[in-house]
ZABASE-297133 format. One record per residue (C-alpha): residue in one letter; x, y, z. Coordinates in steps of 0.5 Angstrom, whole numbers, plus 500, padded with zeros to 3 digits. Example, Ala and Ser with C-alpha at 12.3 -4.5 7.8 and 13.67 -1.06 7.14 Angstrom:
BEGIN
A525491516;S527498514;
# end
This chain:
BEGIN
M873583717;R876582710;I878588706;P881589699;V888590699;G892594694;G897599697;G894598703;G890605705;L884602706;L886596710;A890602714;G884606715;A880600718;V885599723;L885606725;A878606725;A878599730;T883602734;E879609735;L873605737;N877601742;A874594738;H878588737;P876585730;E880580727;I882584721;I885580714;G887583708;V885580701;Q889580695;S889577688;E894572687;F897576681;Y899582685;P901579692;S905585694;Y902586701;Y902579703;A909578701;A911584706;V907581711;I910574711;G917577709;S918574702;P920577696;V915576690;T914578682;P907581682;G904581675;G899578670;A892580667;T887581673;I880583673;A882586680;D886592677;G884597682;I888593687;A894591682;V899594686;K906592685;V909595692;P905597698;G905603701;K910604707;I905608711;P900603711;L905598712;S907601719;I900602721;T897595719;T903591721;P902590728;V895588727;V894585721;R897578721;E894575715;I893576708;L889571704;L890571696;V884569691;D885567684;E881570678;I876564678;A874566685;I874573684;E869572678;M865568682;A864574687;V863579682;E857574679;H855573686;L854580688;V850582681;E846576681;R844575688;E845582691;R844586685;L850590686;A855591680;V862591684;E869591680;G873586681;A878589686;G872591691;A869584690;V875580693;G873580700;I867576698;A871572694;A875570700;L869568704;L866564698;A873560697;H874559705;Q867558707;D869552712;R873557716;M868563716;R862558718;G859560725;R863567725;R860574724;V864576718;G864584716;I867585709;I868591705;V865591698;S868597695;G868600687;G863599682;N868601676;I867595672;D866595664;P859593662;G862588657;L866585662;L861584667;A857581662;S862576660;I863574667;I856572668;A856568662;R862564664;A859563671;R853560668;M857556663;R861553670;S854552673;G852548667;S846553666;V849555659;A853550654;R856550648;I855544643;R858543636;V853540630;H855537624;I850539618;L848538611;D849545608;R842546606;P835550608;G832548614;Q837545618;L838550623;G830550624;A830543625;I836544630;A832549634;T826545634;A830539637;V833544642;A827547644;S824540645;V828538651;G827545654;G833549651;N834556648;V839558643;L843564645;D848564639;V850561633;Q856561629;H856558622;H862555619;R862553612;L869555610;M873551614;G879546611;D877540615;V869541613;P867537607;A864542601;R857540602;Y857540610;A858545615;E859546622;L855550627;D857552634;I851553638;T851556645;I844554649;E841556655;L839550659;E833549664;S834547671;G836540672;T837539664;G844537662;A847538655;D847531654;T840531654;V840536648;V845532645;A841526645;A835530642;L839532636;Q843525635;D836522635;R834527629;G841524625;F845530627;N852529629;T853533636;V859534641;I859538647;L864543647;S864546654;G859547660;G852543661;S854539667;H848542671;G850543678;E858542676;P863548678;
# end
């Protein structure tokens, strides 16, 4: 079993339930790398927890004494997961399972995704708990995940500041299957000449289409274009 760990109450409850049922699963706790207090207690090493984590529900600096006394004889391992792994778990749950789960509740899935070789071929139970996630944060996590997967990219296009340019760019993007999601128009930057402007454009890409295809389409039409982020389809 993979169980989120903050103060240790949920972990202790799982241990007691397994004992009551006379079951003997391998119980492993999972914590954020920023708050590895339970991990430190298990391995007997001091840590200084802290940091901005989306798993704030388990951002606990000191584990509970009673949970520790219950779990220490049984739980031999605590896995740590980083913020990217937690984000990927949240995105996986909402996109694949249609479950809106907060970061703290998704760390068990994060551990599964981060340690697939270790889990392969085994029966794994994961406690997924807590749906207290801000909709804005959830939207940001999904957008970042799509950026990493290559289905969303950001590009910068240098243009003459005159009518019709944006329409021409949108047409070029659409010609290779891209969809414009957002445009930021910069005219007043000190390094941009007076008769020019810069466009930072977020685009959604069809499966199998990379941002370099969009860049090529724009450059063929005379637009100086660079990739800012994302767009390498299939890359994490």
